[in-house]
C-alpha positions in Angstrom: 277.6 198.4 108.6 277.4 201.8 106.9 274.4 203.8 105.8 273.0 207.4 104.6 271.7 210.1 107.0 271.0 213.3 104.9 274.2 214.1 103.2 276.7 211.9 105.4 277.9 208.5 105.3 278.2 206.9 108.7 280.7 204.2 109.7 279.4 202.6 112.4 281.7 199.6 113.1 278.6 196.7 114.0 276.5 194.4 111.9 273.1 195.8 113.5 272.3 199.2 115.0 269.6 200.0 117.6 266.5 202.1 116.6 267.0 205.0 119.2 270.8 204.7 118.2 269.7 205.4 114.9 267.4 208.1 116.5 270.2 209.6 118.5 272.2 209.9 115.5 269.6 212.0 113.2 268.7 214.4 116.6 272.4 215.0 116.9 273.4 215.5 113.4 270.7 217.9 113.0 272.4 220.2 116.2 275.7 220.0 114.1 273.7 221.5 111.2 272.7 224.2 113.0 275.8 224.7 115.0 273.8 224.7 117.8 273.6 223.6 121.4 271.7 220.0 122.6 270.3 217.7 125.4 270.0 214.3 124.8 268.9 211.6 127.1 269.4 207.9 125.9 268.9 204.9 128.2 272.0 203.3 129.7 273.3 200.2 127.7 272.1 201.5 124.6 275.5 202.2 122.9 275.4 206.0 123.3 279.3 206.5 122.9 279.7 204.5 120.0 276.7 206.5 117.8 278.2 209.7 119.4 281.5 209.0 118.0 280.5 207.3 114.9 278.2 210.0 113.7 280.6 213.0 114.6 283.8 211.4 113.1 281.6 210.1 110.1 280.6 214.0 109.7 283.7 215.4 109.8 284.7 212.7 107.5 281.7 213.5 104.6 282.4 217.6 105.1 286.4 218.1 104.7 285.8 221.4 104.7 284.7 221.9 108.1 287.3 220.3 109.8 285.5 219.5 113.1 287.6 218.8 116.4 285.4 216.6 119.0 286.5 217.4 122.5 284.8 214.6 124.3 284.6 215.1 128.4 284.2 211.9 130.4 283.8 212.1 134.6 286.4 209.5 135.2 289.5 207.6 133.8 287.8 204.8 133.5 285.6 206.5 131.6 288.2 207.8 129.4 289.5 204.2 128.5 286.1 202.8 127.6 285.6 205.5 125.1 288.9 205.7 123.2 288.8 201.5 123.1 285.6 202.5 121.5 287.0 204.8 119.2 289.9 202.3 118.0 287.7 199.9 117.1 285.5 202.3 115.1 289.0 203.8 113.6 290.0 200.3 112.6 286.3 199.9 111.2 287.0 203.3 108.8 290.3 202.8 108.2 289.2 199.2 106.2 286.5 200.9 104.6 288.3 204.3 103.5 291.8 203.5 103.3 294.1 206.1 104.7 292.2 209.3 104.3 290.1 208.1 107.5 293.0 208.3 109.8 292.6 210.6 112.4 295.1 211.3 116.0 292.6 210.7 118.6 294.3 211.1 122.3 293.3 211.0 126.0 295.2 213.7 128.1 294.9 213.2 131.9 297.6 214.4 134.9 301.0 213.9 135.6 300.0 211.0 137.6 298.5 208.7 135.1 300.8 209.7 132.6 304.4 210.3 133.9 306.8 207.7 133.2 309.9 209.2 135.4 310.3 206.5 138.6 311.3 209.2 140.6 308.5 211.6 140.1 306.1 208.4 140.5 306.7 207.6 144.1 304.8 210.5 145.2 301.7 209.4 146.7 299.2 212.2 145.7 298.6 214.3 142.7 299.9 217.5 144.1 303.1 216.0 144.8 303.4 214.3 141.4 303.3 217.8 139.5 305.5 219.2 142.7 308.0 216.7 141.4 307.8 217.2 137.9 308.5 220.7 138.8 311.9 220.2 140.7 313.2 218.6 137.6 311.9 220.3 134.7 311.5 224.0 135.4 313.0 226.6 133.3 315.7 227.4 135.9 316.3 224.1 137.4 317.3 223.3 133.7 319.6 226.5 133.4 321.2 225.5 136.2 321.9 221.7 135.1 323.5 223.3 132.1 326.2 224.5 134.4 326.5 221.8 136.6 326.0 218.2 135.7 325.1 217.3 138.8 321.9 219.3 139.2 319.1 216.3 138.5 316.3 216.9 135.7 314.2 214.7 133.7 316.0 212.5 131.2 312.1 211.9 129.1 311.6 215.4 129.1 315.2 216.4 127.8 314.7 214.0 125.1 311.2 215.7 124.3 312.9 219.0 124.2 315.6 217.8 122.1 313.2 216.6 119.5 311.6 219.6 119.2 309.7 219.7 116.5 310.0 216.1 115.4 308.4 215.3 118.6 305.0 214.7 117.3 302.4 211.6 117.5 301.5 209.8 114.5 297.9 209.3 113.9 296.3 206.9 115.5 294.1 206.4 118.8 296.0 206.9 121.7 294.9 205.8 125.2 297.0 206.5 128.2 298.5 203.6 128.3 299.7 203.5 125.0 301.0 206.7 125.5 303.1 205.8 128.2 304.4 202.8 126.1 305.2 205.4 123.2 307.1 207.7 125.6 308.7 204.7 126.8 309.9 204.1 123.7 310.9 206.8 122.2 312.0 208.3 125.5 310.1 211.3 125.4 307.5 212.2 127.9 304.4 211.4 127.2 302.8 214.4 129.1 304.1 217.1 128.0 303.9 215.2 124.5 300.0 214.8 125.0 299.7 218.4 125.9 301.2 219.5 122.7 299.2 217.6 120.2 295.7 218.1 122.4 295.7 221.3 119.9 296.3 219.2 116.9 294.6 215.9 117.5 291.1 215.3 116.0 289.3 213.9 119.0 290.3 214.6 122.6 289.2 212.7 125.5 289.7 214.6 128.9 288.1 215.1 132.0 285.5 217.9 132.8 287.7 220.1 134.9 289.8 220.6 131.3 287.1 222.9 130.3 285.0 223.8 133.1 287.5 224.7 135.6 289.1 228.1 135.0 292.6 227.5 136.6 293.0 224.5 134.4 291.3 225.5 131.6 293.2 228.2 131.3 296.7 226.1 130.6 294.7 223.3 128.5 291.9 224.2 126.8 292.6 227.8 125.4 294.5 226.7 122.1 291.4 224.7 121.1 289.5 226.2 117.8 285.7 227.6 117.8 285.1 224.7 115.0 285.3 222.2 117.8 282.4 219.9 119.4 282.1 219.7 122.8 280.6 216.4 124.4 280.0 216.2 128.2 278.7 212.4 128.9 277.3 211.2 131.7 276.5 214.7 132.3 273.3 214.9 134.8 275.6 216.4 137.6 277.0 218.7 135.3 275.3 221.5 137.5 277.2 220.3 140.3 280.4 220.3 138.7 279.9 223.8 137.2 279.4 225.2 140.8 282.5 223.2 142.5 284.6 225.0 140.0 283.9 228.3 141.3 283.6 227.4 145.1 286.5 227.5 147.8 286.3 226.5 151.4 289.1 228.1 154.0 289.1 226.1 157.2 291.4 226.5 160.4 294.8 224.6 159.0 294.4 226.3 156.1 294.9 229.8 157.7 297.8 227.9 159.9 299.2 226.7 156.4 299.3 229.6 154.9 300.5 231.5 157.4 303.7 228.2 157.2 303.7 229.6 153.2 304.6 233.4 154.1 307.3 232.8 156.5 309.2 230.4 153.7 308.2 233.4 151.1 309.7 236.0 153.2 313.1 234.3 153.8 313.5 233.1 149.8 312.8 236.8 149.4 315.6 238.4 151.9 317.7 235.7 150.1 317.3 237.0 146.7 317.9 240.6 148.3 321.2 239.7 149.8 322.4 237.9 146.5 320.1 239.0 143.4 318.5 241.6 144.4 318.1 242.8 140.0 315.7 239.7 140.0 313.1 241.5 142.4 313.7 244.9 140.5 312.8 243.6 137.1 309.9 241.9 138.6 308.7 245.3 140.4 309.4 247.1 136.3 307.3 244.2 134.6 304.5 244.5 137.1 304.1 248.5 136.6 303.6 247.5 132.8 300.8 245.5 133.6 300.6 241.4 133.4 301.7 240.8 130.0 304.4 238.3 131.0 301.9 235.5 131.1 301.1 234.9 127.6 305.1 233.2 126.2 305.8 231.1 129.8 307.6 228.3 129.1 305.0 224.6 129.4 307.0 223.6 132.7 306.4 226.5 134.4 303.1 227.1 133.8 301.1 226.9 136.5 297.0 227.1 137.6 295.9 229.6 135.8 293.8 232.4 137.3 290.3 231.1 139.2 288.4 233.9 137.5 286.6 233.3 134.2 289.0 234.7 130.8 286.4 237.2 130.7 286.2 238.6 134.1 289.8 239.0 134.4 291.3 242.9 134.1 293.2 243.6 131.6 295.6 246.2 133.5 298.8 246.7 135.7 299.1 245.3 139.1 297.8 247.7 141.7 300.6 249.8 143.1 300.7 248.7 146.7 300.9 245.0 145.5 304.2 245.5 143.3 306.6 245.0 145.9 307.3 241.7 147.1 307.5 242.7 151.0 304.5 244.8 150.5 302.5 242.2 148.6 303.5 239.8 151.4 302.0 242.2 154.1 298.9 242.4 152.3 298.3 238.3 152.8 299.1 238.7 156.2 296.4 241.0 156.9 294.2 239.0 154.6 294.8 235.9 156.6 294.6 238.0 159.6 291.5 238.7 159.0 289.9 235.6 157.7 291.0 234.2 161.1 289.1 236.7 163.1 285.6 235.4 160.9 286.4 232.0 161.6 286.5 232.6 165.1 282.1 232.8 165.4 279.9 231.3 167.5 276.7 231.4 165.1 276.3 230.7 161.3 277.2 233.8 159.4 275.8 234.2 155.6 277.1 237.3 153.9 277.2 238.6 150.0 280.6 238.9 148.4 280.1 243.0 148.3 279.7 243.3 151.6 282.4 240.5 152.9 285.0 243.1 150.7 283.6 246.1 152.2 284.3 244.3 155.6 287.3 243.6 154.3 288.3 246.8 153.1 287.5 248.5 156.4 288.9 245.9 159.0 292.2 245.0 157.2 292.3 247.6 154.9 292.4 245.7 151.4 290.5 246.7 148.3 288.5 245.0 145.9 291.1 245.8 143.1 293.7 244.1 145.3 292.1 241.4 145.9 291.3 240.8 142.6 294.6 240.7 141.9 296.3 238.3 144.5 296.0 235.2 142.8 298.3 236.6 139.3 300.6 238.3 142.2 301.2 235.1 143.9 301.9 233.4 140.5 304.4 235.9 139.7 306.5 236.3 142.7 306.8 231.9 143.1 308.2 232.4 139.8 310.1 235.3 140.5 311.7 233.2 143.4 311.9 229.9 141.5 310.2 227.8 144.1 309.5 224.6 142.5 307.5 222.6 145.2 304.1 223.9 144.4 302.6 221.2 146.4 303.8 222.8 149.8 302.0 226.0 148.6 298.4 224.7 148.6 297.4 226.9 151.3 298.6 230.2 150.3 297.4 229.3 147.1 293.5 228.9 148.1 293.4 232.0 150.3 294.8 234.0 146.8 291.8 231.5 144.8 289.5 232.8 147.4 290.4 236.3 147.8 290.7 236.6 143.5 287.2 235.3 143.5 285.6 237.3 146.0 287.1 240.5 144.8 285.6 239.5 140.8 282.1 238.1 140.9 279.2 240.3 143.2 276.1 238.0 142.4 276.0 234.3 142.2 277.9 233.9 145.3 277.3 233.6 149.2 280.1 233.6 151.7 279.0 231.4 154.5 281.1 230.7 157.8 279.8 227.3 159.8 281.2 227.0 163.6 281.0 223.3 163.1 279.4 220.4 161.8 276.2 219.8 162.1 276.3 216.5 162.4 278.5 216.7 165.4 278.1 220.0 167.0 279.9 219.7 170.1 283.6 219.5 167.8 284.5 223.1 167.0 285.7 223.0 163.3 284.9 226.5 161.6 284.6 226.8 157.9 284.4 229.7 155.7 282.7 229.1 152.5 282.4 231.1 149.7 279.6 229.3 147.9 279.1 229.7 143.8 274.9 229.0 143.2 275.0 229.7 139.8 276.2 226.7 137.7 275.5 228.9 134.5 278.8 230.6 135.6 281.4 228.3 134.5 279.8 227.0 131.4 279.2 230.1 129.5 282.4 230.8 128.2 281.8 226.9 127.1 278.8 227.4 125.4 279.7 231.0 123.7 283.1 229.6 122.5 282.3 227.0 121.0 280.0 225.9 118.1 278.1 222.9 119.4 277.7 221.6 122.8 276.4 218.0 123.3 275.1 217.2 127.2 273.7 213.8 127.2 273.5 211.0 129.7 270.9 208.1 130.9 268.9 210.7 133.4 268.4 213.9 132.2 265.0 214.2 133.6 263.0 216.4 133.7 265.3 217.7 130.8 263.1 221.2 130.6 265.2 222.4 133.7 268.7 221.5 132.1 268.7 225.0 129.8 267.2 227.0 133.5 270.3 225.7 135.2 272.7 226.5 132.7 271.1 229.8 130.8 271.2 228.5 127.3 269.0 227.3 124.5 269.4 223.8 122.9 268.5 223.6 119.1 267.7 220.0 120.3 266.5 218.6 123.7 264.8 214.7 123.8 264.4 212.3 125.7 264.6 208.6 123.7 262.9 205.6 124.8 264.3 201.9 124.6 263.1 199.3 122.0 262.7 196.3 123.6 262.2 192.3 122.6 261.2 191.4 125.7 260.0 193.9 128.9 263.3 192.9 130.8 263.1 195.7 133.2 260.6 195.8 136.0 260.2 199.1 138.1 257.9 198.7 140.7 256.3 201.5 144.0 256.2 200.0 146.7 254.4 201.8 149.3 253.6 199.2 152.0 254.8 196.4 154.2 253.0 193.3 154.4 251.0 194.8 157.6 250.0 197.7 155.4 251.7 200.0 157.5 252.9 202.5 154.7 256.8 203.0 154.5 258.7 205.9 153.8 262.5 208.0 154.8 260.2 211.4 155.6 262.0 212.6 158.3 258.8 212.0 160.7 258.4 208.7 159.3 262.2 207.2 159.2 263.3 205.9 162.4 259.3 204.5 162.8 260.1 201.2 163.9 257.2 199.7 161.5 259.3 201.3 158.4 262.7 199.6 159.3 261.0 196.5 160.4 259.1 196.7 156.8 262.2 197.5 155.1 264.1 194.5 156.7 260.9 192.3 155.8 260.9 193.3 152.3 265.0 192.6 151.8 264.6 189.2 153.4 261.5 188.5 151.1 263.4 189.4 147.8 267.1 187.4 148.8 265.0 184.4 149.4 263.8 184.4 145.8 266.1 186.8 143.2 268.9 185.0 142.2 272.8 186.4 142.6 273.0 190.2 143.2 270.8 192.5 144.7 271.8 196.2 145.2 270.5 198.6 148.2 270.6 202.2 148.1 269.8 203.8 151.3 269.4 208.2 151.3 272.2 208.8 153.6 275.2 207.0 155.6 274.4 208.1 158.7 270.4 206.5 158.1 272.0 203.0 156.5 274.0 202.6 159.6 271.1 202.9 161.9 268.8 200.6 159.7 271.6 198.0 159.5 272.2 198.4 163.2 268.4 197.6 163.9 268.3 194.8 161.7 271.5 193.2 163.4 269.5 193.7 166.8 266.4 191.8 165.4 267.9 189.4 164.1 267.0 190.3 160.3 270.3 190.7 159.2 271.5 187.4 160.2 268.6 185.7 158.4 269.6 187.7 155.4 273.2 186.2 155.7 271.8 182.6 155.6 270.5 183.4 151.8 273.6 185.8 150.9 276.6 187.3 152.0 276.4 191.3 152.9 278.8 193.5 151.8 278.4 197.5 152.6 279.8 200.4 151.0 282.3 202.9 152.7 283.4 206.2 152.6 287.1 205.0 152.5 287.9 203.9 148.7 290.1 201.3 149.4 287.7 199.3 151.6 284.8 200.0 149.5 287.0 198.8 146.5 287.7 195.3 148.3 283.8 195.1 149.3 283.2 195.0 145.8 285.5 193.0 144.7 284.3 190.4 146.6 280.7 190.6 146.2 281.4 189.8 142.6 283.0 186.9 143.4 279.8 185.6 145.6 278.1 186.4 142.7 280.2 184.8 140.3 280.6 181.5 142.3 276.5 180.9 143.1 276.7 182.0 146.7 274.4 185.4 146.2 275.4 188.8 147.8 273.2 191.7 148.8 275.3 195.2 148.7 274.4 198.1 150.8 275.6 201.2 149.4 274.6 205.2 149.3 272.7 207.1 147.0 274.9 209.9 146.1 278.2 207.6 146.9 280.9 206.4 144.3 279.3 203.2 143.5 275.6 205.0 142.6 277.8 207.1 140.2 280.2 204.9 138.2 280.1 201.3 139.0 278.2 199.3 136.6 275.9 195.9 138.3 275.3 194.5 134.9 273.9 190.8 134.4 273.7 188.9 137.3 275.9 191.1 139.4 272.6 193.2 139.9 269.2 191.6 139.2 267.6 194.1 141.5 268.0 197.3 143.0 265.9 198.5 145.9 266.2 202.1 146.4 264.9 202.8 150.1 263.2 206.1 150.1 263.8 209.2 147.9 267.2 210.9 148.1 267.1 214.4 148.7 269.7 216.7 150.0 269.8 217.6 153.4 267.2 220.6 153.2 268.6 222.7 156.4 272.2 222.4 154.9 273.2 226.5 154.6 274.7 226.5 150.9 271.6 224.5 149.8 269.2 227.2 151.2 271.3 229.9 149.9 271.4 228.0 146.5 267.6 227.7 146.6 267.1 231.1 147.2 269.3 232.2 144.1 267.9 229.6 141.7 264.3 231.2 142.8 265.0 234.8 142.6 267.6 234.4 139.4 265.7 231.8 137.3 262.2 231.2 139.0 262.9 228.0 139.9 260.5 226.9 142.4 262.9 225.2 146.0 260.2 222.4 145.6 260.8 221.5 142.1 264.8 221.7 142.3 265.0 219.5 144.8 262.6 216.7 143.8 264.5 217.1 140.5 267.3 216.8 142.2 266.7 213.4 144.6 264.9 212.0 141.7 267.7 212.1 139.2 269.8 210.3 141.5 267.2 207.9 142.0 267.5 207.5 138.3 270.9 207.0 138.8 271.2 204.1 141.5 268.1 202.2 139.7 269.8 202.5 136.0 272.8 200.8 137.4 271.1 197.6 136.8 270.5 197.3 133.2 273.6 197.8 131.2 272.1 195.9 127.4 269.0 195.4 126.0 270.1 191.1 126.9 270.6 192.5 130.7 267.7 192.0 132.7 266.7 193.4 136.3 263.9 195.0 138.4 264.0 198.1 140.2 261.7 198.6 143.7 261.3 202.1 144.6 260.1 201.5 148.6 258.7 204.5 150.0 255.2 205.8 149.4 255.8 209.0 148.0 256.9 207.6 144.7 253.1 207.0 144.2 252.7 210.6 143.7 252.1 211.8 140.3 254.3 214.7 140.8 257.2 212.9 141.9 256.9 209.7 139.6 256.5 211.9 136.3 260.5 213.2 137.4 262.0 210.0 136.3 263.8 209.4 133.2 261.1 208.2 130.3 262.5 204.8 129.8 261.6 204.0 133.3 258.3 205.5 133.5 257.7 203.5 130.0 257.6 200.2 131.8 256.5 201.5 135.0 252.8 200.0 134.8 249.5 201.4 136.7 249.3 198.1 138.5 252.6 198.3 140.4 252.5 201.4 141.4 251.1 200.8 145.2 252.2 197.4 146.3 252.8 195.7 149.7 255.6 193.5 149.9 253.8 190.2 149.4 252.5 191.5 146.4 256.2 192.6 145.3 257.1 189.2 145.9 254.3 187.7 143.7 255.6 190.1 141.0 258.9 188.8 141.2 258.4 185.7 141.2 256.4 185.8 137.9 259.3 188.6 136.3 262.2 185.8 136.9 260.1 183.3 135.5 259.1 185.6 131.9 263.1 186.0 132.1 264.4 182.5 132.5 263.0 181.7 129.0 265.2 181.4 125.7 266.2 185.3 124.6 265.6 185.7 120.9 268.5 188.7 120.0 266.7 189.8 117.2 262.9 189.9 118.6 260.0 187.7 117.9 256.1 189.5 118.3 257.1 191.8 115.4 258.7 194.4 117.6 262.4 194.8 115.6 265.1 196.4 118.2 268.1 195.7 115.9 268.3 197.3 112.7 270.6 196.0 109.6 272.1 197.5 106.7 268.6 196.6 104.8 266.1 197.9 107.7 267.6 201.2 107.0 267.9 201.4 103.3 263.8 200.1 103.7 263.3 203.1 106.2 262.1 206.2 104.1 260.9 209.0 106.1 257.5 206.8 107.1 259.1 203.5 107.4 260.9 204.8 110.6 257.8 204.2 113.0 256.6 201.0 111.6 260.2 199.3 111.9 259.7 200.1 115.9 256.6 199.7 117.0 
C-alpha cells in the first residue's frame, strides 16, 4: 500500500498496516525532521522492522536532496539476515511502483568468518584464526613476496578483486551475507573486502552493534560514514551493557603467561630483523619521531584493530622517546606484565581508581601515563614492521596493550577490580584483574555526536525515562506504544502464593524454603496438565534452577511433569542448548508437548522466539535481579548514584524487570498468536516493581490477576484457553479496528485516528 505522512509518500509492502505501525512511523518522521535522536518502545510481534525500513527509505526517496544513509545495527547475524530479507521485499515493492529511481544498494557486513569464500582460510575453527588465516594470504608484504616467488601462497579471490580495481563494484540491490558469498564466488572476488569497500557507497548498511560502539572495530569500519546518516539500534534494551563491555578489559594469569610467550617471540623477530634488515627498524624509529602519521594510508589488508580508546581521546602527538626503539618498548611491556603478575598475587579483593593505579605503576615499574597511552599504537606499528601475520597468536599481548591504553587514557568512569577467586567457588584460586567501565555514555557519545539521528528501539524499553540518563543524551521523541488487538490474546498473571496459601518468592531468605520449591513445582505440574503444546520456564540463575530441578526430581514432581510433557533444559553449552531447542520444537510439533527450562539473561532469553504452539505459557520463577554483591556491579551502582543521581534500588529494579519482560515477551510474536505469562513471585504485586513493565503488558494485566494462588491461576488459564480456541477474526469485529487499509488511512484526518483505534 501507498500512503502519505505529511510530505512523505510511504511505500509499505503489505495490504494492511497496524495502527501502532502507523503511529510509530509518525513519531519516527518527527525525529528525522528534527534531526534529533529518539527512543521508541514498540510491542514485540507488531512489525517494528518493516515500519522502520519503509519509513526511512521512503523518506529519502521523497527528499532526494537529503541523501540519507541508513545504518541498521542488530545484535545477531540471524537478526541481520531477517532485516535484509524484509528489506528485499520492500525494495521489490518500491521498484514495482517507482521503477529504476527507487534502486538502492543495501548490504550486510559481518566478520571474515561469515563472508570468506576461501576454503583453506575457512577451515579454521574460530573467528580470530580465520582473520589470521586471511592476513597470511593477503598482507601487503606477503603479496610483495609472492610477486617475486610464485610459490608463496596468496588468496586468489583477493588477487582478482585487486586486479578488478575500480571495476569491482556491487550492482544496486539488497544483498544478504549468502548473496554476497554467491556473488563473490561467481565473479571470483573476495566478498569480505568487496563489502568493506562498498559500505561507504551503500544506502543501507546492516551490521552488528560492535561496528559502531566498539572503538577498536569502529575505527576501521565506520569512520567513513557520513554525518547525514540515521543509525538504528534494534532490540536495544541492553545497549548500556554493550557500551560498557566495549570499553572493559579483563586480565587473568593465562593472559600474562601468553603475553610473556608473545614478547619472547617478538624479541626473536627483532633479533632476526637486526641481523637481516636493520634499516626497517631504523625507518620505523624515524617515523615514530615524526608522529603516528602512518596510520592513515595503510593497505586495507594490513589494517589491524584500531585503538581501543575513543577517537577524541587519542593524543595527536609523537610517541614518547622511551618506547620508540623496539627493544626499549619490549622492556616496558615486560615490566608491565611483571607488575600485573605481582598485582594478581593477592589474597583480598582490591578496588582502585585508574588514577591511583597509574601512579602505582609509575612508582613500581617506572612506566608513566603517557607511555601507557601509546602502548596499543606502538604495538600495532611494531607488528607491521616485523611483518607478523598470525595475529591470533598475539591476542594476549594485545589484551595487555588494550588495558594499558585504556587505563592511561581514562581517569573517570572506570574502576580496576582485582578478585583472587570466583565467589561461587572460593576454594579454587583464579585471580582476575578487571578494568571495568561504569559509564555507558562514553562509548555511545561519539555516535550521538556524529550522526544526525539515532533511533533506539525495542519491545522492552520501560521505564523509558531511565535510558536518556544512563546514556546521557536528550531524545527529541520518546514514546511507548501499546498493542491494538481484536481479542485479548495476552494473559499476564501475578502469582503470589501456592494453593496452601504460602507466599512464593525467590528472595534470598525464602528461595531455598521447601514450601516455596514445592509450590513452584505444584504450579508447573498443574499447568502442564491443562496448557497444550509448549511451556517455557525462566529461572533467576543457573545454580537456582539446577537446585530446584534436583529437589523436584527427589520428590517425584519431575516424574509427574514428564507424564504430561517432555522436559528440555538450556545449558551453558551452545551446542547442547541448540540440540535441546530442536528436540523441544519436534515434541511440540508432534503433539507430545514439552517444557523448556531456561535462565533469564541466558542465550534463549535474548534471541529465541517461542511463537505459536512453541510457547503457550511462560512462567517467570522469581525476579531476575543481578547478583548484588558482585564487586563490578557495586562499583557501577556507586558511579551511577554519584554521577547521574540514579538510586541503586531504581537501577536494580529496572534491570531485573527489563530482563523479566524480555523473557515473557518471547511468547507472543504476532497478533494471531496467543499466550499466557505468569510472574511467580509475591514482589510483582507491588506497584513500584510492576509499574516498570512495558505498557503493552501492563495494559492487559487486570487487577483481579494481581494476587493469585495456584488454583485461581489454573482456573483463569482454563477460561483463557477456552476463549482463545474460538475462531479468530483477523480484521476484528467488536468495533475495534486493528488492521488499516489504504482507504482507512485516507479517511483518517487528525481527529479520526483515535476513533479508528478505540
